ZATI-24478 format. One line per 8 residues: number of its first residue (from 1); their letters; for each residue x, y, z of C-alpha. Coordinates in pm, 1 decimal, m for minus. Layout:
BEGIN
NUM) a) X Y Z  ... $
***
This chain:
BEGIN
1) mkefkelg) 12089.6 m13045.8 7829.9  11943.2 m12745.5 7647.7  11611.8 m12625.9 7788.1  11337.1 m12507.0 7556.4  11085.7 m12242.6 7651.9  10725.9 m12360.3 7604.4  10590.7 m12153.9 7315.9  10243.8 m12297.4 7274.6 $
9) fiklnrai) 10069.7 m12540.2 7044.1  9915.9 m12573.2 6700.0  9643.8 m12826.6 6626.5  9677.1 m13027.2 6307.8  9364.1 m13200.1 6184.4  9391.0 m13568.5 6088.9  9267.6 m13455.1 5747.0  9628.1 m13351.1 5682.5 $
17) lewewyqd) 9695.7 m13717.5 5599.5  9475.3 m13666.7 5291.3  9612.3 m13318.4 5219.0  9721.0 m13267.5 4858.2  10075.0 m13166.9 4961.1  10122.3 m13418.7 5243.8  10341.8 m13653.3 5038.3  10538.2 m13359.2 4900.0 $
25) hntsrlmi) 10788.2 m13365.3 5186.6  10936.8 m13021.9 5123.6  10600.6 m12846.5 5093.5  10439.4 m13018.8 5392.9  10752.0 m12952.7 5601.0  10749.1 m12584.3 5511.8  10374.7 m12550.1 5580.4  10409.6 m12700.4 5928.3 $
33) hllskany) 10708.2 m12472.5 5990.5  10503.1 m12165.5 5889.9  10217.8 m12272.5 6116.6  10463.4 m12311.2 6403.9  10623.3 m11969.9 6345.2  10304.2 m11770.2 6284.9  10204.7 m11504.0 6538.9  9932.2 m11587.5 6788.4 $
41) tvkqwqgy) 9874.1 m11226.3 6898.3  9871.1 m10889.4 6722.8  10219.4 m10735.0 6715.1  10374.4 m10416.6 6581.3  10704.9 m10441.9 6396.1  10877.7 m10142.6 6233.0  10550.4 m9977.9 6136.7  10377.6 m10301.6 6031.5 $
49) tinpgeli) 10088.2 m10467.8 6213.0  10140.8 m10843.1 6224.3  9814.8 m11026.0 6292.6  9756.6 m11379.2 6426.6  9835.8 m11630.1 6153.2  10100.2 m11401.9 5996.7  10478.7 m11388.4 6019.5  10764.4 m11177.8 5889.8 $
57) tsmdklsk) 11052.4 m11374.4 5745.8  11280.7 m11401.1 5442.2  11386.4 m11665.6 5193.1  11729.8 m11695.6 5355.5  11581.0 m11730.4 5704.1  11332.3 m11997.3 5595.5  11612.9 m12185.2 5424.2  11828.0 m12182.0 5739.7 $
65) etglslta) 11538.5 m12276.6 5968.5  11411.7 m12567.6 5757.7  11731.4 m12691.6 5594.5  11568.8 m12653.8 5251.8  11747.6 m12484.2 4964.7  11639.6 m12139.2 4846.3  11509.4 m12295.8 4525.6  11303.1 m12547.4 4722.5 $
73) irtclkkl) 11162.2 m12270.0 4945.8  11051.8 m12064.2 4645.5  10894.8 m12369.9 4480.4  10705.3 m12467.3 4796.3  10576.9 m12112.8 4855.6  10460.0 m12097.7 4495.8  10263.9 m12422.4 4541.5  10106.2 m12306.4 4868.3 $
81) kkthyint) 10009.1 m11970.2 4717.8  9862.1 m12123.9 4403.9  9643.8 m12358.2 4609.8  9534.6 m12074.0 4843.0  9696.0 m12192.7 5167.8  9902.6 m11875.5 5205.5  9933.4 m11520.7 5075.7  10264.2 m11332.8 5064.9 $
89) hstnkfti) 10373.6 m10971.5 5046.6  10742.7 m10911.7 4975.8  10966.2 m10606.8 5011.7  11335.2 m10571.9 4933.8  11412.7 m10663.7 5296.4  11155.5 m10921.9 5409.5  10840.5 m11117.6 5327.8  10511.3 m11113.7 5517.3 $
97) ikinksdi) 10334.6 m11450.1 5497.0  9966.4 m11483.9 5585.3  9831.8 m11832.5 5650.6  9479.8 m11875.1 5516.8  9206.3 m12078.0 5684.3  9205.8 m12447.3 5605.6  9067.5 m12779.5 5721.1  9418.0 m12921.5 5776.5 $
105) ydapsitn) 9467.1 m12715.7 6090.9  9261.6 m12537.4 6353.9  9293.0 m12163.4 6284.7  9206.8 m12041.7 6637.6  9467.4 m12281.3 6779.3  9755.8 m12059.0 6666.0  9770.2 m11946.3 7026.4  9975.0 m11975.6 7343.9 $
113) neqignqi) 9964.7 m12199.9 7649.6  9816.9 m11931.1 7872.8  9513.3 m11894.8 7647.9  9469.4 m12272.3 7629.5  9502.8 m12300.9 8006.1  9239.2 m12033.0 8063.1  8998.3 m12214.4 7832.0  9040.3 m12535.9 8030.8 $
121) tngsqttn) 9014.8 m12361.1 8368.2  8704.6 m12160.8 8276.3  8524.3 m12454.4 8116.3  8633.2 m12506.2 7759.6  8309.3 m12661.9 7635.7  8099.3 m12360.1 7730.8  8356.0 m12111.1 7601.1  8432.6 m12288.8 7278.0 $
129) npltttkk) 8077.7 m12329.5 7149.6  8042.9 m11964.5 7032.7  8396.4 m11978.8 6891.2  8316.1 m12295.9 6698.5  8001.1 m12136.1 6557.2  8189.8 m11818.9 6463.4  8464.5 m12022.8 6297.6  8206.3 m12217.8 6095.3 $
137) vkkeedvk) 8031.0 m11899.8 5980.2  8360.2 m11736.0 5879.6  8464.6 m12048.7 5692.8  8136.2 m12055.3 5501.1  8170.7 m11685.3 5417.7  8527.0 m11741.9 5297.7  8421.4 m12027.9 5068.4  8126.9 m11822.4 4941.0 $
145) erlenfkn) 8360.3 m11534.9 4853.0  8601.7 m11765.7 4668.8  8313.6 m11919.7 4474.1  8183.9 m11574.5 4379.8  8529.9 m11475.7 4250.9  8548.6 m11802.4 4056.7  8205.6 m11742.2 3903.2  8307.6 m11393.2 3791.5 $
153) qvfqflkf) 8619.7 m11536.7 3627.5  8417.2 m11805.1 3447.8  8157.1 m11562.6 3312.9  8423.8 m11336.3 3166.7  8417.4 m11588.0 2880.2  8052.7 m11517.5 2787.6  8152.0 m11390.2 2443.8  8314.5 m11726.2 2367.7 $
161) yskehlng) 8068.0 m11968.7 2530.3  7695.5 m11984.3 2592.8  7550.6 m11904.7 2933.6  7427.0 m12264.2 2958.8  7777.5 m12394.4 2889.9  7934.8 m12169.5 3155.9  7663.9 m12253.3 3410.2  7727.1 m12624.4 3367.6 $
169) fynyysti) 8102.4 m12571.4 3400.1  8064.3 m12356.5 3710.6  7818.4 m12592.9 3879.4  8055.4 m12886.7 3830.6  8379.4 m12719.8 3941.5  8223.0 m12532.0 4234.5  8120.2 m12858.7 4402.6  8261.6 m12871.7 4757.8 $
177) nsqtgrpk) 8489.8 m13161.8 4856.2  8337.3 m13298.9 5176.8  8679.8 m13404.9 5311.7  8875.8 m13086.4 5252.5  8590.4 m12833.6 5247.6  8734.0 m12681.7 4929.0  8568.2 m12630.4 4588.4  8663.6 m12878.6 4316.5 $
185) feeynnwn) 8848.6 m12618.2 4107.9  9092.8 m12559.1 4396.8  9183.4 m12929.3 4411.5  9382.5 m12917.2 4086.6  9757.4 m12850.9 4102.6  9778.7 m12712.5 3748.9  9454.2 m12519.3 3706.9  9409.9 m12323.1 3385.3 $
193) lkdrlktw) 9058.4 m12183.5 3340.7  9088.2 m12121.6 2968.5  9208.3 m12475.6 2896.5  8948.0 m12629.6 3130.0  8668.4 m12447.3 2946.6  8792.8 m12583.7 2613.4  8805.7 m12935.8 2754.3  8457.0 m12894.6 2901.9 $
201) rsinssst) 8321.5 m12791.6 2560.8  8492.1 m13087.0 2395.2  8352.2 m13334.5 2649.4  7999.2 m13195.9 2628.2  8005.4 m13178.5 2248.2  8107.8 m13543.7 2234.5  7834.8 m13640.7 2480.8  7568.5 m13449.0 2286.1 $
209) sqtfsknr) 7680.5 m13607.6 1959.9  7657.5 m13960.2 2105.5  7309.6 m13893.6 2247.6  7190.1 m13760.3 1912.7  7323.2 m14069.4 1730.2  7145.7 m14306.9 1972.3  6815.2 m14126.5 1930.4  6815.4 m14138.6 1551.8 $
***
């Protein structure tokens, strides 16, 4: 019987059952594979620094490791990038994939057994409290940064829409989903800001017209 070396653990949150890509078997399979392959310590590789949560791979390698076709791999990566679960940097020889923070998994848990064992031995509750607080603060800062970028994108359309119109649009689509911890605009698979703004104007114009008619 083949023996497997213990390589550590990753912690998946039960929220993954409600994850937008969970029922997309190829995408969820690839995401779990990336989480399992990601570095848990800082490493140097041919002049590159590979940080925790990152891995160096290639399309061919991912295809062989997962059993998915090259086309399926590219499609899945595109979906994960578009919905902000990963970032990629490709060269003519390899691809660096960075896994972003998310509620579907525990970011600090991309680690090894020795680290987990030390936490248990030294009293995990006492040790983990500062880590939990730090993780929460970083998560809030990350969301705040994404919302700020979104707001800047929205207000680039000031010459086409009123400030009141853009404020209403931003306030609605920046609402945080309590289950996923992500802003509403990131929950859409096919997000197009320009088209959404047109739809928002159409909806609000219709609503204003109906209110005016009732008040006459």
